Residue frames as qw, qx, qy, qz and C-alpha x, y, z in Angstrom:
[[0.604, -0.659, -0.249, -0.373, 4.08, -3.80, -28.58],
 [0.210, 0.362, -0.683, 0.599, 5.44, -3.41, -25.16],
 [0.563, -0.503, -0.655, -0.022, 4.03, -5.02, -22.09],
 [0.146, -0.635, 0.289, -0.701, 3.28, -2.98, -19.03],
 [0.542, -0.124, -0.789, 0.262, 3.59, -4.37, -15.58],
 [0.494, -0.693, -0.050, -0.522, 1.87, -3.86, -12.27],
 [0.290, 0.216, -0.782, 0.508, 3.60, -4.36, -8.93],
 [0.678, -0.527, -0.308, -0.410, 1.07, -5.87, -6.42],
 [0.276, 0.298, -0.702, 0.585, 2.21, -5.65, -2.83],
 [0.637, -0.621, -0.428, -0.159, 0.72, -6.83, 0.40],
 [0.240, 0.407, -0.477, 0.741, 1.82, -5.00, 3.52],
 [0.509, -0.618, -0.578, 0.156, 1.13, -4.86, 7.22],
 [0.079, 0.582, -0.165, 0.792, 0.88, -1.51, 8.99],
 [0.465, -0.471, -0.641, 0.390, 0.89, -1.16, 12.72],
 [0.015, -0.556, -0.039, -0.830, -0.76, 2.01, 13.97],
 [0.055, 0.043, 0.652, -0.755, -1.83, 3.33, 17.31],
 [0.046, 0.515, 0.854, 0.056, -5.54, 2.42, 17.71],
 [0.006, 0.729, 0.360, -0.582, -6.38, 6.06, 18.48],
 [0.112, 0.583, -0.323, -0.738, -5.26, 7.13, 14.96],
 [0.393, 0.150, 0.869, 0.260, -6.63, 4.23, 12.95],
 [0.360, 0.761, 0.508, -0.183, -9.53, 6.33, 11.67],
 [0.066, 0.866, -0.244, -0.431, -7.17, 9.05, 10.43],
 [0.246, -0.358, 0.804, 0.406, -4.95, 6.47, 8.72],
 [0.449, 0.411, 0.789, 0.085, -8.03, 4.89, 7.05],
 [0.313, 0.891, 0.193, -0.266, -8.99, 8.31, 5.68],
 [0.099, -0.704, 0.543, 0.446, -5.40, 8.74, 4.38],
 [0.375, -0.054, 0.882, 0.280, -5.62, 5.38, 2.64],
 [0.435, 0.671, 0.584, -0.141, -8.98, 6.29, 1.06],
 [0.235, 0.921, -0.039, -0.307, -7.33, 9.27, -0.54],
 [0.277, -0.573, 0.687, 0.351, -4.16, 7.42, -1.61],
 [0.786, 0.451, -0.238, -0.350, -4.31, 6.11, -5.23],
 [0.605, 0.405, -0.683, 0.059, -2.93, 2.62, -5.40],
 [0.070, 0.159, -0.835, 0.521, -3.44, 1.78, -1.72],
 [0.651, -0.335, -0.391, -0.558, -6.35, -0.14, -0.26],
 [0.343, -0.337, 0.713, -0.510, -7.19, -1.39, 3.22],
 [0.509, -0.028, -0.814, -0.278, -8.05, -5.04, 3.01],
 [0.688, -0.546, -0.468, -0.097, -8.83, -5.62, 6.70],
 [0.083, 0.570, -0.498, 0.648, -7.79, -4.58, 10.18],
 [0.603, -0.407, -0.672, 0.142, -8.09, -5.64, 13.79],
 [0.371, -0.892, -0.224, -0.127, -8.65, -3.86, 17.13],
 [0.685, -0.537, 0.041, 0.490, -4.99, -3.70, 18.10],
 [0.086, 0.877, -0.190, -0.433, -4.09, -1.42, 15.19],
 [0.407, -0.191, 0.761, 0.467, -2.84, -3.94, 12.64],
 [0.581, 0.615, 0.022, -0.534, -3.90, -3.02, 9.03],
 [0.623, 0.023, 0.675, 0.394, -3.58, -5.32, 6.11],
 [0.262, 0.728, -0.125, -0.622, -2.92, -3.30, 2.94],
 [0.712, 0.293, 0.520, 0.370, -2.88, -4.04, -0.75],
 [0.038, 0.774, -0.182, -0.605, -0.98, -1.65, -3.02],
 [0.734, 0.426, 0.431, 0.306, -0.66, -1.58, -6.79],
 [0.019, 0.871, -0.207, -0.446, 1.77, 0.63, -8.79],
 [0.752, 0.636, -0.163, -0.061, 3.57, 0.56, -12.14],
 [0.599, 0.441, -0.548, 0.383, 7.01, 0.02, -10.44],
 [0.690, -0.359, -0.531, 0.336, 8.52, -0.86, -7.11],
 [0.247, 0.095, -0.203, 0.943, 9.71, 2.74, -6.44],
 [0.362, -0.390, -0.210, -0.820, 6.13, 3.90, -6.46],
 [0.752, -0.439, -0.483, -0.097, 5.09, 1.28, -3.90],
 [0.605, -0.131, -0.399, 0.677, 8.04, 2.21, -1.72],
 [0.030, 0.281, -0.031, 0.959, 7.00, 5.83, -1.95],
 [0.598, -0.504, -0.348, -0.517, 3.45, 4.99, -0.72],
 [0.789, -0.350, -0.448, 0.232, 4.88, 2.99, 2.16],
 [0.451, 0.022, -0.274, 0.849, 7.35, 5.75, 3.14],
 [0.199, -0.399, -0.110, -0.888, 4.62, 8.40, 3.08],
 [0.728, -0.480, -0.385, -0.302, 2.43, 6.20, 5.23],
 [0.701, -0.185, -0.442, 0.529, 5.31, 5.62, 7.72],
 [0.236, 0.169, -0.147, 0.946, 5.46, 9.39, 8.09],
 [0.443, -0.578, -0.359, -0.584, 1.77, 9.75, 9.09],
 [0.247, -0.461, 0.540, -0.659, 1.24, 10.49, 12.81],
 [0.745, -0.193, 0.432, -0.471, 0.67, 7.39, 14.86],
 [0.913, 0.322, -0.231, -0.103, 1.97, 4.94, 12.31],
 [0.619, -0.653, 0.435, 0.034, 4.44, 2.68, 14.07],
 [0.336, -0.335, 0.793, 0.382, 5.63, 0.47, 11.22],
 [0.761, 0.487, -0.021, -0.428, 4.91, -0.61, 7.69],
 [0.363, -0.388, 0.812, 0.242, 6.39, -3.90, 6.25],
 [0.554, 0.308, -0.587, -0.503, 6.24, -5.76, 2.95],
 [0.655, -0.160, 0.696, -0.247, 4.73, -9.24, 3.24],
 [0.680, 0.350, 0.624, 0.162, 4.10, -10.08, -0.40],
 [0.123, 0.673, -0.297, -0.666, 5.27, -8.74, -3.74],
 [0.650, 0.285, 0.673, 0.209, 4.25, -9.89, -7.22],
 [0.114, 0.463, -0.322, -0.818, 4.80, -8.40, -10.65],
 [0.557, 0.398, 0.729, -0.027, 2.10, -9.11, -13.10],
 [0.188, 0.110, 0.530, 0.819, 1.60, -8.15, -16.72],
 [0.241, 0.465, 0.437, -0.731, -1.09, -5.48, -16.71],
 [0.606, 0.686, 0.290, -0.280, -1.71, -4.96, -20.45],
 [0.619, 0.105, 0.409, 0.662, -0.18, -4.82, -23.86],
 [0.120, 0.864, 0.123, -0.474, 0.34, -1.35, -25.23],
 [0.720, 0.652, 0.087, 0.224, 1.46, -0.26, -28.72],
 [0.715, -0.184, 0.038, 0.674, 5.13, 0.47, -29.09]]
């Protein structure tokens, strides 16, 4: 049996308030990314889950390239055992 792992990341995204709705729609379509909360100044608190750290970095890089996104930063990273799978 081999264990599979899940990378759980908390991140903060700063976006221009006028594009927040578009960024929310982008997050709704993005597997592995979820908006936890936000405030009126364009700060979004995100939770991301992926099988490896490269996949999380990929989500963050693509989000950074969205129009009106000013910055995306890691604030938390944990690796948890997701499940046992047959070898």
